[in-house]
ROFISE-894881 format. One record per residue (C-alpha): x, y, z; residue in one letter. Coordinates in nm, 2 decimals. Example, Ala and Ser with C-alpha at 12.3 -4.5 7.8 and 13.67 -1.06 7.14 Angstrom:
{{1.23; -0.45; 0.78}; 'a'}
{{1.37; -0.11; 0.71}; 's'}
***
This chain:
{{-4.35; -6.62; 0.85}; 'm'}
{{-3.97; -6.55; 0.80}; 'd'}
{{-3.81; -6.22; 0.67}; 'l'}
{{-3.73; -6.42; 0.31}; 'y'}
{{-4.12; -6.48; 0.22}; 'i'}
{{-4.26; -6.11; 0.41}; 'v'}
{{-3.98; -5.92; 0.19}; 'a'}
{{-4.11; -6.08; -0.14}; 'k'}
{{-4.45; -6.04; -0.04}; 'k'}
{{-4.34; -5.62; 0.04}; 'v'}
{{-4.18; -5.62; -0.32}; 'v'}
{{-4.49; -5.78; -0.49}; 'a'}
{{-4.72; -5.53; -0.29}; 'a'}
{{-4.51; -5.24; -0.41}; 'c'}
{{-4.55; -5.34; -0.79}; 'y'}
{{-4.88; -5.37; -0.72}; 'd'}
{{-4.95; -5.04; -0.63}; 'i'}
{{-4.70; -4.89; -0.87}; 't'}
{{-4.92; -5.01; -1.17}; 'n'}
{{-5.20; -4.85; -1.00}; 'd'}
{{-5.03; -4.46; -0.98}; 'l'}
{{-5.11; -4.22; -1.20}; 'p'}
{{-4.96; -4.16; -1.54}; 'e'}
{{-4.79; -3.87; -1.43}; 'h'}
{{-4.68; -4.05; -1.10}; 'e'}
{{-4.58; -4.41; -1.24}; 'r'}
{{-4.26; -4.32; -1.42}; 'n'}
{{-4.02; -4.15; -1.16}; 'l'}
{{-4.24; -4.21; -0.82}; 's'}
{{-4.31; -4.61; -0.90}; 'g'}
{{-3.94; -4.64; -1.00}; 'y'}
{{-3.84; -4.53; -0.67}; 'k'}
{{-4.09; -4.75; -0.47}; 'l'}
{{-3.98; -5.04; -0.67}; 'r'}
{{-3.65; -4.95; -0.63}; 'd'}
{{-3.65; -4.93; -0.27}; 'i'}
{{-3.86; -5.24; -0.25}; 'a'}
{{-3.58; -5.41; -0.44}; 'l'}
{{-3.30; -5.34; -0.24}; 's'}
{{-3.47; -5.41; 0.12}; 'f'}
{{-3.53; -5.74; -0.05}; 'y'}
{{-3.15; -5.81; -0.16}; 't'}
{{-3.04; -5.64; 0.15}; 't'}
{{-3.26; -5.87; 0.36}; 's'}
{{-3.18; -6.16; 0.17}; 'i'}
{{-2.78; -6.08; 0.22}; 'e'}
{{-2.84; -6.05; 0.59}; 'a'}
{{-2.97; -6.38; 0.61}; 'l'}
{{-2.68; -6.49; 0.44}; 't'}
{{-2.41; -6.34; 0.61}; 'r'}
{{-2.23; -6.42; 0.95}; 'r'}
{{-2.19; -6.07; 0.99}; 'k'}
{{-2.57; -5.95; 0.98}; 'r'}
{{-2.58; -5.66; 1.17}; 'k'}
{{-2.48; -5.42; 0.89}; 'n'}
{{-2.69; -5.57; 0.65}; 'f'}
{{-3.01; -5.57; 0.90}; 'l'}
{{-2.89; -5.20; 0.96}; 'r'}
{{-2.96; -5.10; 0.61}; 'k'}
{{-3.29; -5.32; 0.55}; 'a'}
{{-3.44; -5.13; 0.87}; 'r'}
{{-3.35; -4.80; 0.65}; 'l'}
{{-3.53; -4.92; 0.32}; 'k'}
{{-3.79; -5.04; 0.55}; 'l'}
{{-3.84; -4.66; 0.69}; 'f'}
{{-3.81; -4.54; 0.32}; 'l'}
{{-4.10; -4.76; 0.19}; 'l'}
{{-4.32; -4.67; 0.49}; 'd'}
{{-4.27; -4.26; 0.44}; 'g'}
{{-4.34; -4.32; 0.07}; 'l'}
{{-4.63; -4.50; 0.14}; 'l'}
{{-4.75; -4.23; 0.35}; 'e'}
{{-4.71; -3.98; 0.09}; 'v'}
{{-4.90; -4.16; -0.15}; 'y'}
{{-5.15; -4.19; 0.07}; 'k'}
{{-5.14; -3.82; 0.24}; 'e'}
{{-5.19; -3.71; -0.14}; 'l'}
{{-5.45; -3.96; -0.23}; 'd'}
{{-5.25; -4.18; -0.49}; 'l'}
{{-5.31; -4.54; -0.36}; 'v'}
{{-5.58; -4.77; -0.31}; 'd'}
{{-5.67; -4.76; 0.07}; 'g'}
{{-5.69; -5.13; 0.09}; 'q'}
{{-5.38; -5.20; -0.10}; 'k'}
{{-5.18; -4.93; 0.13}; 'a'}
{{-5.28; -5.11; 0.42}; 'q'}
{{-5.19; -5.43; 0.30}; 'e'}
{{-4.83; -5.29; 0.26}; 'l'}
{{-4.81; -5.08; 0.57}; 'n'}
{{-4.91; -5.48; 0.76}; 'n'}
{{-4.64; -5.64; 0.57}; 'l'}
{{-4.37; -5.37; 0.68}; 'l'}
{{-4.51; -5.37; 1.04}; 'v'}
{{-4.47; -5.76; 1.04}; 'r'}
{{-4.11; -5.67; 0.87}; 'c'}
{{-3.97; -5.44; 1.16}; 'l'}
{{-3.93; -5.74; 1.41}; 'p'}
{{-3.80; -5.99; 1.20}; 'l'}
{{-3.50; -5.71; 1.08}; 'i'}
{{-3.45; -5.63; 1.44}; 'k'}
{{-3.35; -5.98; 1.57}; 'k'}
{{-3.05; -6.12; 1.44}; 'p'}
{{-3.08; -6.52; 1.47}; 'g'}
{{-3.49; -6.49; 1.47}; 'r'}
{{-3.49; -6.53; 1.10}; 'h'}
{{-3.55; -6.90; 1.02}; 'k'}
***
């Protein structure tokens, strides 16, 4: 599956997770998760459309690691459904090889 499709699924999964967060976490923490997810998606798209992709891929990797870190905190605090967290984690794992190898995005 190519980066465009998987990155879009990451955004949808993040929105799904934020809908399930407790009210007190949904505003700030949920906003942060959605913001990072959207930034990951747009940066990935820029990497696909630019000739000099290296910088955009580096930024996309950073966003990917931020998403993973926030997901780990949510899991540790038992704020997310285990199955939804696993689905997002699987998507993040699928993204990593796609943003490590320029030219393999088709």
